[in-house]
C-alpha positions as CSV (number, residue, x, y, z in Angstrom):
1,M,0.0,0.0,0.0
2,E,2.9,2.4,0.8
3,K,4.3,1.8,-2.7
4,R,0.9,2.8,-4.2
5,Q,0.8,6.0,-2.1
6,K,4.3,6.9,-3.0
7,R,3.5,6.4,-6.7
8,G,0.3,8.6,-6.4
9,K,2.3,11.3,-4.7
10,Q,5.0,11.2,-7.4
11,E,2.3,11.4,-10.1
12,L,0.7,14.4,-8.3
13,D,4.1,16.0,-7.9
14,S,4.8,15.6,-11.6
15,L,1.4,17.0,-12.6
16,I,1.6,20.1,-10.5
17,P,4.1,21.9,-12.8
18,T,2.0,20.9,-15.8
19,V,-1.2,22.1,-14.2
20,K,0.4,25.4,-13.1
21,K,1.8,25.8,-16.6
22,E,-1.7,25.2,-18.1
23,E,-3.3,27.6,-15.6
24,K,-0.8,30.3,-16.5
25,H,-1.4,29.6,-20.2
26,L,-5.2,29.8,-19.7
27,D,-4.8,33.0,-17.6
28,N,-2.8,34.6,-20.4
29,L,-5.4,33.5,-22.9
30,L,-8.1,35.0,-20.7
31,T,-6.2,38.3,-20.4
32,A,-5.7,38.5,-24.1
33,A,-9.4,37.7,-24.7
34,R,-10.4,40.4,-22.3
35,A,-8.1,42.9,-23.9
36,E,-9.5,42.0,-27.4
37,A,-13.1,42.3,-26.1
38,D,-12.3,45.7,-24.5
39,G,-10.8,46.8,-27.8
40,T,-13.8,45.6,-29.7
41,V,-16.2,47.4,-27.3
42,R,-14.1,50.7,-27.6
43,D,-14.2,50.4,-31.4
44,A,-17.9,49.7,-31.4
45,E,-18.6,52.7,-29.1
46,S,-16.4,54.9,-31.3
47,K,-18.2,53.9,-34.4
48,A,-21.6,54.3,-32.8
49,A,-20.6,57.8,-31.6
50,S,-19.4,58.7,-35.0
51,R,-22.6,57.5,-36.6
52,V,-24.7,59.4,-34.1
53,Q,-22.7,62.6,-34.9
54,G,-23.2,62.0,-38.6
55,A,-26.9,61.5,-38.1
56,L,-27.1,64.7,-36.0
57,A,-25.2,66.6,-38.7
58,D,-27.6,65.2,-41.4
59,L,-30.7,66.0,-39.4
60,P,-31.2,69.6,-40.6
61,R,-30.8,68.5,-44.2
62,I,-33.3,65.7,-43.7
63,I,-35.8,67.9,-42.0
64,A,-35.5,70.6,-44.7
65,A,-36.1,67.9,-47.4
66,E,-39.1,66.6,-45.6
67,R,-40.4,70.1,-45.0
68,A,-40.0,70.9,-48.7
69,S,-41.7,67.7,-49.8
70,K,-44.6,68.3,-47.4
71,L,-44.9,72.0,-48.5
72,A,-45.0,70.9,-52.2
73,S,-47.7,68.4,-51.3
74,L,-49.7,71.0,-49.5
75,R,-49.3,73.5,-52.3
76,Q,-50.6,70.8,-54.8
77,E,-53.6,70.1,-52.5
78,A,-54.3,73.8,-52.2
79,E,-54.1,74.3,-56.0
80,T,-56.5,71.4,-56.5
81,A,-58.9,72.8,-53.9
82,I,-58.7,76.3,-55.4
83,E,-59.4,74.9,-58.9
84,A,-62.4,72.9,-57.5
85,E,-63.8,76.0,-55.7
86,Q,-63.2,78.2,-58.8
87,K,-65.2,75.7,-60.8
88,R,-67.9,75.6,-58.2
89,T,-68.0,79.4,-58.1
90,R,-68.3,79.6,-61.9
91,T,-71.2,77.1,-61.7
92,L,-72.9,79.2,-59.0
93,E,-72.4,82.4,-60.9
94,R,-73.9,80.9,-64.1
95,A,-76.9,79.6,-62.0
96,A,-77.3,83.0,-60.3
97,A,-77.1,84.8,-63.7
98,K,-79.8,82.4,-65.1
99,A,-81.9,82.9,-62.0
100,M,-81.5,86.7,-62.4
101,D,-82.5,86.5,-66.1
102,D,-85.5,84.4,-65.2
103,A,-86.4,86.9,-62.4
104,V,-86.1,89.8,-64.7
105,A,-88.2,88.0,-67.3
106,Y,-90.8,87.3,-64.7
107,I,-90.9,90.9,-63.5
108,V,-91.1,92.2,-67.0
109,S,-94.0,89.7,-67.7
110,L,-95.8,91.1,-64.7
111,V,-95.3,94.7,-65.9
112,W,-96.1,94.0,-69.5
113,P,-98.2,90.9,-69.6
114,E,-98.5,90.9,-73.4
115,G,-94.8,91.4,-73.9
116,R,-92.7,94.4,-74.4
117,P,-94.2,97.4,-76.3
């Protein structure tokens, strides 16, 4: 039994440097991965900040373009409404003129029932 314990201790003693070496290697890999992740995060944050600044710089131009587009649309709607109202006004004026002619004719017929002298 003592031989077996001695052999187990020797195996453990021989594994300790290997385990420590692997631990060190893994620790180095973890440190490198953290540094790379930090760099990736910094790069992403920098790119995001740059894109936000670009978007903010473009905002006045975008708003002006949208305003111009909306204004053109509203002008077109106004012109269409004006044309429709002008047409309606002309129709009402013609109807009023005819009604006036009819009223004048009626009044004349009352004054001169047999027609004009």
